[in-house]
C-alpha positions in Angstrom: 38.9 -113.2 -22.9 41.6 -110.8 -21.6 40.0 -108.2 -23.7 36.9 -108.6 -22.0 38.5 -108.1 -19.1 39.9 -104.5 -19.5 36.8 -103.6 -21.4 34.8 -104.3 -18.3 37.3 -102.9 -16.0 36.8 -99.8 -18.2 33.4 -99.5 -18.0 33.2 -100.0 -14.2 35.5 -97.1 -14.2 33.5 -94.7 -16.8 30.1 -95.6 -14.9 31.6 -94.6 -11.2 32.9 -91.3 -12.7 29.8 -90.7 -14.6 28.3 -91.5 -10.9 30.6 -89.1 -9.7 29.8 -86.4 -12.2 25.7 -86.6 -11.6 26.1 -86.4 -7.6 28.3 -83.0 -7.8 26.4 -79.7 -6.9 26.2 -77.7 -9.7 26.3 -73.7 -9.7 24.7 -70.8 -11.9 27.7 -70.4 -13.8 28.3 -74.5 -14.8 26.9 -75.0 -18.1 23.7 -77.0 -17.9 23.7 -81.1 -18.3 21.9 -80.4 -21.8 25.0 -78.1 -22.7 27.6 -80.4 -21.3 26.0 -83.3 -23.0 25.9 -81.2 -26.5 30.0 -80.5 -25.7 30.7 -83.9 -24.9 29.3 -85.1 -28.3 32.0 -83.0 -30.0 34.7 -83.5 -27.6 37.6 -86.1 -28.4 36.6 -89.7 -26.7 38.5 -90.2 -23.9 41.6 -92.9 -24.6 42.4 -94.9 -21.6 46.1 -95.9 -22.2 46.9 -99.6 -22.4 50.4 -101.7 -23.6 49.5 -105.0 -24.7 49.6 -107.2 -27.9 46.5 -108.9 -29.7 46.2 -111.7 -31.9 42.8 -111.0 -34.1 40.5 -113.3 -34.7 38.9 -110.9 -37.4 40.2 -109.3 -40.0 38.7 -105.3 -39.9 39.5 -101.6 -41.0 41.4 -99.2 -39.1 39.8 -96.3 -38.2 41.2 -92.6 -38.0 39.1 -92.1 -35.0 36.9 -94.4 -33.1 34.1 -94.1 -35.3 33.1 -96.3 -38.2 31.8 -93.0 -40.1 35.8 -92.0 -40.2 38.2 -92.3 -42.6 40.0 -96.0 -43.1 43.6 -95.9 -42.9 44.4 -99.3 -43.1 43.5 -102.7 -42.7 44.3 -105.6 -40.4 43.9 -109.0 -41.5 42.7 -111.9 -38.9 45.6 -114.1 -37.4 47.9 -110.9 -37.1 49.7 -109.8 -33.9 48.6 -105.8 -33.2 49.9 -103.5 -30.2 47.0 -101.6 -28.6 47.5 -98.4 -27.0 44.4 -97.6 -25.6 40.9 -98.3 -25.5 37.8 -96.3 -25.4 34.2 -97.5 -25.3 34.2 -100.9 -28.2 37.2 -99.4 -29.5 40.7 -100.2 -29.7 43.3 -98.2 -30.6 46.4 -99.7 -32.5 49.8 -98.6 -33.7 50.6 -100.6 -36.6 54.3 -101.5 -37.8 54.5 -98.7 -40.4 53.7 -96.4 -37.4 50.5 -95.3 -37.8 47.9 -95.3 -35.6 44.0 -96.2 -35.8 41.3 -98.0 -34.5 39.4 -101.1 -34.9 36.4 -102.2 -33.1 36.8 -104.5 -29.9 35.3 -107.7 -31.3 37.9 -108.0 -34.2 40.3 -109.4 -31.1 37.7 -111.7 -29.0 
């Protein structure tokens, strides 16, 4: 249940940040919203740092980036514990015992 609370908190922060960005006036020298959106899709995702350990309820692939199309760097099994070091969207950034860092979907920890 705690993972859902963390995700909800991050979601609220993102909504508030998004509302602030939309409310800010733009000047002629600032890029348009369409340009900003296109740049955001190519930019690295914002990862909120956290430091928690979770017991996984599902086995999961560990991806290099928070994208199911990225390279799989490892696998984690259900009922194993992982160190969660960040969260972005519906992805958890984890650090494995081998010191590899990667991303799993939040549903693996539900």
